[in-house]
N, C-alpha and C positions, 0 to 999 in steps of 0.2 A: 273939854276935849271933843273934837269933832267925831261924829259917828263914822263907821266904815262907809256908809252910804254917802255921807257928805264928803269924805276924803276921795272916794271914787269920782264923784261929780266934779270936784275941784280939779282933779288930774285930767279928766275928760275935757273940761273947759280949756285947760292949758294946752292940750293936744290940738284942739280946734283953733286956738289962737296962734299956734306955731306954724309958720310957713314951711311947707313940706318941700324939701330939696335934699340933695346929697349931704350937705353940711349939717342939716338938722336930723337926719335919719337916725343917728345913734342916740341923740337925746330923746327922740320920740320912742325909740325902742326901750330905753330905760323907764320911761313913763308907762308904757304898756306893760312892762314887767311888774311895776308897782301895782298897777290895776289888777293884773292877774293874781298876784299874791293876796291883795285885799279881798278879791272876790272869793278866793279859796277860803280865807278866814271867815267870810260872810256865810258861805255854805256850811262850814263846820259849825258855826253858831246855830244855824237853822236846824241841823241834825241833832245837836245837843239839846236844843230847846223843843224838839219834837215837831218843828215845822208848823206851818199854818196852811189852811186850805186843803182842798181835795187833790189826791194824786191818782194817777192811773197805774195800775199794776197788771201787766199782761203776761200770762204764762206763755213762754215760747213753745211752739209745737211744730211738728213737721221737720223738714230738712233744712229750711232757711226761712227768714222773715223779711218781708218787704213792707215798708211804711209808706202809705199814701199821704203825702204832704202837699197841701195846696190851700188856696184861698177858700173862703166860704162859697158854696154854690157853684163849684167848678165841676161837679159830677163825680166826686170820689165815691159816694155811696152807690151810685148807679154802676160804676165800674166794678166795685167790690162784688156786687150782686151778679154781674156778668161773669167775672173771673172765678167766683167761688160759689158755694152753696149757702153763703151767709144771707141774711135778710136784714140789711141795713135800711133804716127809714129813708125814703126819698120824697122830697117835697120842693116846691118852687119858692123857698125863702131861705134866708141865711141861717146858719147854725142849726140845721136839722139834726146833725150828729152831735150829741153832747157827751158821748162816751167814746172810748176807743173800741171799735168792733172788729173782732178777728174773723177770718174765714180761711178755708184751705183751698188752694188751687192745685189740682192734680195735673201734671204735665210731664211727659216723657219719664214716667216712673218716679218722678219727684213729687213730694208733697210740700208745697210752698205756702207758708202762712202769710196772708195779706192783712194788713191793719188799716182799717178806715179811721182816720184821725179827724177830730174836730178841726175846722178851718183855722188857719193861722192868719193873723193880721199884723200890721206894723206895730212894733213894740212888744211882740210876743215873748222875746227873750227876757224882757224885764217883767213879765207876768201879765201883760195886758191880754184880755180875752182868754184867760186860763192857759196862756201860751207856755208857761214853764212846765205844766203837767204834760201837755202834748209833746213838747220837745224831749222831756225825760223819757217818754215811751219810744220816741223816734231814735234816741241814742242807742238803743239795744238792737236796732234793725241791722240786717246784713246788707241791704241796699235801701236807698230812699228814692221813691218815685215822685218827682216833682210834677205837680199837675196844675196846669192853667187851662183857660179856654180861649176861644177866638175873640172874646171881649175883654179878657183880663189875663194878660200874659207877662206882666212885669215880675218875672220870677226872680230877678235880682233882689227884690224885697224879701222874698222867702229865704233866699240863700244868705242874705245878710243876717236875718234873724237866727238861722241855724249856725252861722259863723260866730255870732255873738254869744251863742249858747255852747260854744266849744265843739261844734261838729264841723269837721273838715271834709268837704266833699271832693272825691276824686283825687285825693292826695295820699302819699305815704308818710308814715311817721319819720321825723328827721333822724338820720343815721348818726346819732351821738351817744356816747356813753360817759358817765361820770362816776368815778370811784372816790368817795370822800376819804381824806387822810387826816392825820393828827397834826401835821406840820408841813412846811415847805411851800405854803401859798397855793395858788392855782396854776398848775402846769398844763398847758394846752399843746396837744400834738395833733397835727392835721395830715391826713393821707392824700389830700387834694389841695390845689391852689385856692386860697380864699380871696375872692374879689369883692364880696359884699360887706365883709366885716374884717377888722384887724383883730389880732390875738388879744390886744389890750381891751378892745371893745367887748369882746366875748367875755373876758374875765370880769369886767365891770358889771355887766348884766347878771352874771352868775352870782356876784356878791350881793345883788339886790335881794336874792333869796336866802341870804344869811350863810352862804357857803364860802368859807375863807381858805380852806385847804382841800384840794382835790386834784386828781389826775383826770384830765378831760381828753377824750379822743373824738375828733370830728372827721367824719368820712364822706362829707359832701359839702358843697359850697353853700353854707347856710346864710340866711339873712336874719335880721332881728326878730321878725315875726315867727319864723320856724324855731329859733332858739327859745323865745318866750313860750311857745307852745310846748316844747320839750320840758322846760322847767316847770310849767304849770302842772303837768302830769295828769290832767283830767280831760285831755282832748280825745275825741274818737274820730277815726278815719274811715269813711264810708263811701263806697261808689254810688253814683246816682244815674238815674234815667229820667229824661224829660219827655212828658207827653202833653199835647194840647188837645183838649176835648171840644166837643160841639162843632166838629168840622162839617157836620151836616148843615150848619148855619153860617158857613164861610161866606165872606163877601169880597168884592173885588179888591185885590191888593193886600189882603190880610196875611197871606202866607209870607210875602216878602217883608212885611212889617214885623212879623214875628221873628223871622230869621235875623233881621237887623237888630232887633231888641235883645234877644237872648244870646245871640252869637254862638250857638252850638247846634248840633243835630237834635232833632226832636221827632217824636212819633205823632202822626196825625190820626186822631181817633174820634169815634162817635159812639156814644152809648146808645144812640137811637138806631142808627143804620148798621152798627157793628163794624164800621170801617176801622181798620187797623188793630182790631182786638187780637187776632191771631199773631200779628207781628209783635204786639205788646207782650204776649205770653213768651214768644221766642226770645225777645230781647231781654226780658227779665231772667229767663233761664240762662242765657248766654252770659249775662253780666254777673250772675251769681257764681259762675265758674264751677259747675258741677263736674264730678268725675264718677265713673262707674267702677265698682269693685264687685267681683264675682266670688261668692262664698263656696268653699269646698269642704264639706264635712269630712272628718278623718276617715280615710280608707274608702272614700266614695269619689265620684266624678264631680267636677264643679258644675254649678247650675248656671249655664251660660245664657239662659232664656230670661232670667229674672235678676238683674243686677241690683246691688244696693247702691243708691244714689246719694253721694255725700259731697260736701264742699271741697274744692281744691285746697290742698294743704292739710287735709285731715290725716290723722294718724291711726294706728291700730287701736289705740285707746278710744278714739272717736267711734270706730265701728263697734267695739265692745259695749260702749255706753249706749249706742243706738239700739243694739240688740237687747241687752238687759244688763243692769248693774252687776249682776252676779258674774258676768263674763270678766269684769275687771277684778273682782274679789278673788275669783278662782283661777285667774290667768296664770299659765305656766310659760308658754311661748307660742309663737305663731310661725307658720311657713308661708312664704310669699313666692309667687311666680309672676314675672312681668318685668316692666321697665324699671321699677324701683328696686328690684333684687339684683345683687351682684352675680348671682347664679341661680338657676331654677331650684325652687324649694328651699331658699335661704331661710335660716332660723333667725327671727327678729323679735324685738321686745315691743312694749306698748308705745314707745315714742317713735317708732319707725314711721316715716311719712310715705303715704301711698300715692300712686299716680293712676291716671285713667287706664283701665283695662287690666289692672292687677287681679290676680287670683289669690285669695287669702284663706288659709286654714287656721283656725284658732284651737289651740290645745289647752284644756283646763284641768285642774286638779279634780280628783274625785271628792265628793262631799263626805 
């Protein structure tokens, strides 16, 4: 019987041989679903078997984490040293960084962890150049900073490796819900008009995952790729920023070539002249989407000079965990003033979502 690796290779070859058009899109979608399922089985086997090789485990710290992902020798270590107080080795040869090196960038009252990652190369998602270990660390980041330089800016190669490893840049998870049932087959309800897939095509791909009875609600015009991503269940959705380093070495026409090649906005930076470094800090901060929450001790005035900086979408629980785990264990209720409150001083629980400018008072039990 063929191994999982051999089955995946066989299906990948079939996809390559299949002419891509509207008529074959559904067939290719089914093949992709089979690959995703096989890869999930493959990863499970590795976990049960203890895995092989070395892995990177980085303890997250600060208010958010940024992963520097780029080719070897694009200046990731130099940028880390400029942005933070870290001391990552810098030299004029490939693969200087052999570990993931963290540093903290302090900016606008936020502490942002920056990870200097070993350089990625083509084939990284399949393990080439210790790529799997690097990508595993990148999956936990809040944003990914894609870094090239004026001589090496084919960032589509990096993005493909991240995509193949289940990282979806600048996308949102598909708005789908599936509730398995004991009978009745697959019942699909859509709240939008479906133009990319028919109901029967959706049901057929769901069956590839062994689901035969379920109630499915689709709230967006999905395609086969987004459905497979949802069913795989191991995709991560991370915003990205693009920076091109070594702009002190720019040459005639390079900026236009970079724009044409990457097809999106990018930061022009130089670790030598410091060009674009402050703009990079600002862009990282803005992309992370921080909000400011002002803490108000019980019976006292709120501290409006020193806000707590947390990520947008954070809850009262997030604040409690940020302050100290005891705030969660001893939590009774909290009072909120600001845009997230229905009225000033509203009493809310741990799951209340905060917005920028809120004032928060946390009431705990006595020990």
